[in-house]
N, C-alpha and C positions, 0 to 999 in steps of 0.2 A: 804721722799723720793718720787721723783714726781713719777705719774703714767705710766705706760709704755705706749709710743707711743705719750706722752706730752713732749716739749721741751720748757722750759719758754725762752730760749734763741730765740727761732723762734716762731714770733708773728703769722707767716702765719699758725701755725698749730693749732692755736686757733680757736674754733668755727667751726673746720672742722669735719664733720660727720664721717670721716673714722679714726680721732685719738682723737677727744675730745667728751665724751659723751654727753655735753651741746651743741654741734654743730648738734644734730639732728635735731632740731627746724628748722634749717637753710638749710636743704635738702642735699644731699650727694655732693654737689658742693660748699658748704659752703655759698650759698646765699639764701637769705631769699624767701620763697615761692617756693623753689627748684621742679624740675620735680617730685621727688618722693612723694611729697605732693598734688598730682593731688587732687582736691575736689571731683571729682566723685569717687575718689577710697577711699577717706575718707568716703563718705556718703555711699557706699556700706559696708564698715566695720562696720559702726554705725547701720545700719539697720540689716546686719547679726548678730551683737552682741544682737541688741535688740531681733531679731527674736527668736534666740537660746535660750535666757535667760527668754523669755515671757512662761507662762503656757498653752498659747495657740500655742505654737511653731509649733504643727502639722497643725494646720488652717492655718496659715502663709503659709505654704509651699502649701496647698491644694488652696488656693485663688490665689497663683501665678501659679500654673499648671493650673487653670481653665481659666485665662486670656489668655494662650496660646491656651488651646483647642477653645474657642471661636473664636479666631482669624483665626484658622485653618478652622474650619468646617462651619463658615457662608456662604460660597460660593457653597457651594454642591448642594442643591436645585434649587437655582436662576438661576444656570448656565445651567441645564437640561432646563429651560423655554426659555433660550436665544439661545438654540442650533441651530434653524432655522435661526437666524439672523447671527450667527457664520459661519454657513455654505455657507450663500451667500456671505458673504464678502471673505471668503476663497475660493471660487469656487469648493465647494465639496458639499457631500450630509450629510444629518442628519444620514444616516445609518453609513457612514464611522466614523462620529464624535461621535457615540455612543460608539465608543473606548473609548473616552475621560472618559467614566464612567468604561468600562470594565478593561480598561489597567490599572488604579490605584489599582484596586481590585486585578489584577494578580500579579503586583510588590509586593503589600504589602504581599500576600500570599506567594510568594518566599523569601521575605526579613526578614518577621517576624520571625521565628524559629533562624535564625543567629543572628539578632540584639537583640532579648532577651537575648541570652547567651553573647554576646558580652557586652550588660549592666551590666550583671552581674560580669563579670570579668574585665571591664573596668571602669565601673562607670555609674551609671543611669542619675546622674546629668550630667555629659558630654555629654552623648548620647543624652538626650533631649534638650541640647543647640544645638549639631551638627544638629538634627532634625528640630529646629525652624528655625536655619540659611539656612540649605537647603530648608525650606518652603519658605523663603524670595525669593531664587535663583527661585524656580518653579513658584511662583507667577509672577515674574518679565519677566521670560521666556514665560510664557502664554500670559501675555499683550503684549509682542513684537513680537507673532507668526506672521510668513509672509505667512505659508501655513499649510495644515493640518498635515503634517509629522512633523513639528516643535512643533504644538499644542499637538498631541498625546503625543509626547517625554517629553514634559514639564509637562503634565498630570501624566505620568507615572513614573516621577521623584518625582511627589507629593504623589504617592503611596509608594515609597521607605521611604520618611520622615516620611509618614504617621506610618509607620510600627516601626519608631524609636522614635518617641513621644509618640506613643501609647503604645509601651512596656514599655518604661522608665516610662511614667506618672503612669502607673498601679503600676509599683515595687515602685516607690517613695511613693505612697499613702500607701501601703501595709508596707513599712518601717517604716514610722513616725506615723502611726496609731496603737494602740494595737489591738489585734485580738477583743477584746470585741466591740471596737467602730469604727472598720474599716468600718462597714454596712453602717453607718452614712456618712461616707466621700463618700463612693461610690454613695448613693443617690445623694448627690449632683453633683458629676462627671456626673451621668446620666442625670441629670436636665440640664446641659449645654450641653451634647452631643446631645440630642435630640432637646432641644430648640435653639440652635445655627441655624439650618438651617432654623427654623421660622422665627427668627429675620433676617436671611439674605433675606429671601424673602421680609420682610416688609422694609428691608433698600435697599437691592441690587437692586430691580425692579425699584426704581426712580432713582438711580444712572445710570442703563442701559438705562433707558428711556431720561435721560438727556445728558449723555456723551458718550454712548455705553457701549459695554461689557468690552471692554479693562480697562476702568477707574474701572469696579469693583475689577479687580487685583492690579491695583496701590494702591488702598483703602486697599487692603487685605495687600499689602507690607507694608504700614505703620503700620496697626494693629499688623500684627506678628513682625515687628521691635520692636514697643512699648512693646508686650509682652516679647520679647527677653530681652531686658532692665529691665522690671520688675523681670524676673526669675533670671538674673543675679545679679540683686542689692539684692533680698530678700531671694533667696534661699541659705542657708549657704553651704559653700564648704564642710562641713563634712557630709551633707546629700547625701546619694546616693553614697558613695564611695563603691567600691568594697568590698563585703564581701564574701570572698573565704573560701571554706573549702580545706582542705591539700590537696596540689598537683594541684590544678585547676589554671590554667592559659590561657591566649589566644593560646599560644604556644601549650599545652596539650589537648586544646579543640579538640573535635571529629569533624574533620571538614567533613569528609566524612560522617559520618551520618546525620551532620547538612544538609548537601547540599541535600543528599538524601531525607530527609524529607521535605525541601523547595521545591524540583523538584516534589515530589509526590503531594504536594498541589498543585503547578501551573498545573500539567497535569490534575487533577480532575477538577479544576477551569474552565482550558481553554476548557475542554471537555464539560463541562456543559454549557459554554458560545455559543459555536459554534454547540451544538446539535441540536437546533431549526432549524438552516439554513442548515446544512449540512445532517442531518438526524442522529437519535440516534443510528442506526446500520450501519452507514457509515464507510468506513475504517479509515478515520482521526480520528473520534470520538472513535472508539474501540481501535485504537492504543494509542491514549491519555490515555484512562483508563488502557490498559494493561501495559503503560509505569509507570503509576501512582502506579498501584499494585506492579511491579518490584521495583521500588525505594522504596515503603513503605516496602517491604521484607528486602532489604537492611539496612533500618533504624532500623527495628526490630532486626536484626540480630545483629547489631552493638551494641545494648543497652547491652547484656550480654558478650561481648567480649572486650570492652575498659575500661581503669581506671575510665575516666571521660566522660560518655555518655552525650548527649544532655539533656536528660531528665531520672533521675534515674527510672529504671525500678521498683522499689518497689512502686512508686506513683500509678501505673496503679492497683494495687492491693487493692487501697484505694477508697472506694466508694465517699467520699466526694471530690476527685480529678477527678474522672470519670463522676460520675452522673451530676454534675453541666454542664459539657462539652456537654453532651447528651441534658440536658436541653437547654442550650444557642443555640446550633445548629438547635434544634427542634423549638424553640420560634422564632429565626430569620426566619426559613424557613417559617412558618406561616406568620408571621408579614409582612415580605418584599414581600412575594408571593402575601400576600391580598393586600398589599400597591401598587403593579403595577396593579394588576386585577382591583382593584376599580375605577381608571379613565376610563378604558376600558369599565366598567360594566355601568356607570353612562352616559358615553357618546353614547356608542352605543346601550345599553340595554334600556335607558330610555329616550336618546335625549337631556341630559342635555347639557349646553355649558361649555365651558373649565372655564370661570369665575365662574359659580355656583359650579362646580367639586372642583375647588381650594379652595372656600370658606367653603365647607362642608369637604374638605379633611384634613382642617388643626386641625379639631377636635382630630384626632388621635396623632400628634406628641404633642400637647399641653397638652393633659391629660398623654400622657408618660412622658413628662417632669416635669409636677406639682406634679406627683404622685410619683416620685422616692424618692426625699428627705423626704416625709412623709413615705413612705414605710421603708426607711432606719432606721428612728427612730421608728417607728412601730416595725421592725424586732428585735429592742433591748428588746421589752418586750414579743413579741410572739414568737420570734425564727425564724431562717432562714428556718427552714424546713417548716413551714406553709406558710412563705411568697412565697417560692419557688413554692409550690403546688398550692396556690391561683393564682399567676401570671400565672402559666400554665393552670390552669383552665379556667382563663379569656379569654385567649387566645383560647382555646379549644371552649368556649361558642361564642366568636366573629366570627370565622369562620364558626360554625354551623349555626348561624344567617344567614349569608351570604349565605351559600348554601339552604337557605329557601326562598331566594328572588323570588318574583314573581311580575307578573302586578300589583297586588293589593297591595305590599308591601308599606308602608307609609314612607316617608323621616324621621320620628322620629325613626323609628326601623333601618335605616341604620346608623343613626348618634350612636344611642347606640351601634350598633355593631363597628362602629369606636372608639368609646370609650373604649369599653372593650378590644379592641386591645392594644390601647396605655396603658391602665391600667395594663393589664398582662405584657407586658414589663416593664413598670416602677416599678412593684412590683417585679419581679422575677430576674432582672439583678444586683441590688445592693446585694442580698442575695447570689446569685451564685457566685460573685466574692470573697465576704468575706469567705465563707466556703473553697474554694480553697486554698486561701492565708494561711489559718489556716492550712492545710496539708502540706505544704513545707518548707524547711529550708528558711531563708532568702537569702542564696547565690543563690536560684533558684528562686525568686520573677520574674526576667526577662523573664524566660522560662514559668513560670505560666501566666504571662500576655499574652505572645505571643500564648500559647496554646488557652487561651480564644478568642483572637482577631481570630485566625485561625478558630476555631468553628464559629464565627459570619460570617465570609467572606464567608466561605465554605456555611453554611445555608443560607446566602442572596442570592448567585449567584443560588444556587440550587432552592431555594423557586420561584424566580422570572422565571427562564427558565423553570422548569417541570410545574408549574401551567399555565404559558402563553401556553405552547405547548399543554396540555390537552385542554385549551378552544379552541385554534385555530384549532387544530385537529377535534374537535367535529364540529365547525363551518364550516369547510372545508367538512366535511363528509355530511352535512346537505345542504350543498350550500348556506350558509349564510354569508360567507365571503363578506363584503361590502354591506351586506343588511340593509335597515333601521330597526330602533329599533323596538322590537315586542316582545311577548311572547316566540316565538320559539328560538330567539336570547338569550333571557334571561336563556332559559333552559340550553344553552351551558356552562355557567357560574358555574353552581351548582356543576357537578362533580369535577371540579377544587377546587372550595372553600370546598368541603367534605374531598377531599386528604389533604388540608392544615389541616382541623381540626383533620384528622387520626394522622397526623405527630405531630400537638400540643399535642394530647391526650398521644402520646408517652413520649412526654415530662414532661406530668403528673405521669406517671408510673414510670420515672426515678427520679422525685423529691421525691417520695414516701421514696425513699432509702438514701435521704440526711439527716444528723444529724445535729443538732444546734450546733454552736460554744460554748464552755463552757464559763459560766459567774460568775465564783465563787468568784472573787475578783473585787474590783473597778478597773476601767478602767483607765490605764495609759495613758500619752502622747507619748509613744514610743513603736516601735514594739520589739518583744523579740530578 
């Protein structure tokens, strides 16, 4: 009996993929090399099968994600350097263009809570690919900017895609690595996160010098596009699929609570951003803080009243969820506050040139980047608790050394303080990510990643604005604004660095309550 669908009297049916199994090799149209045998799709299938069957499958995923991260963050630092040139071309001021730094941070804080949850429910691989695609668009729009408004809109879009790629990548790493080995992966993640901007300065500065600042973003378009292809080819479609608990879906998501948390973060960050210029007790700033508190109260109220809250309320009673967030917020407050004050200290306090300051400042991110993977492997032996405490202590010591600077301080002492700051971040960050991921269900990895990113963003903005305000207020009080370098001006930096040291010390106290990730069995290659 002939097989169904095959008619020996009808030679047209032979070798037809729709009716003859043997015709699959000739494509759906029955012609050799049919469109369904696209070589690119075949390459993807082979790579994904090989990656999924490899004993190092989780590392394939990590390297693909790191390619995206490097392409995304290498323009950050070098673009700040180029702002005066950009302002001249777009007929605006550097003050206006400073919002190209603030805008993305605000957009990130607004989008992260929502996109973190969307990734949990929709799939982190999808969200990461959408984020990379949006990054290509934001880079192209930046390169094509005709005025300041256009440029600010393009960079703000970049903050939204940063929330998508940031939360999705953190969740993907947590998914493919076991709780025992996750800290190693986060060490490599921190290496690229901290080292990318340094590479950007090295490669981006010559590009800007030769072809202008727009060329920098056209190059970034190409790099992100290449990273997008790598991720699409290598990252198996089975990775990062939604892992939902019962009853969870995009439709049942607590949208009111999500927008309330996003709005609260936005109001707090915007209040911190305009506080120095508007006055910390001005009506706009106090109004933003009041709105932030009100929206935060709405979010907290929703936690116990809805079936699927944005963050399960029981997590807030777990010290390995709460304490790492406090460590991250305090660490970034101290790190970025010191990061912003350092150039002012060296230029206005000691009379160093911009070139000399840049050459010295690079010690901080380089130590941050190089120490992160080493710290990740070390935490496997000494535990996340010791690593987190050590990192917070290094940061506290760094800011304390800066608080002691004076006219007789040697450049070597300043370099040591910078290196300790980078070492503190490099040692603490991988471990805080690891212990938090171990506290949540796989279905909440996206929200967990978003919570980490929000703590970092709020700490970063608060550290920069608060420490700058303290130093500027003291300089103004003593009539030293615009004064030449000298011992009196150096004194205005000490209280600001001391506040940074106190906040970093609070991170040490929080780190004392962190507990290690259990390692009772051999680490596997997949998450629980």
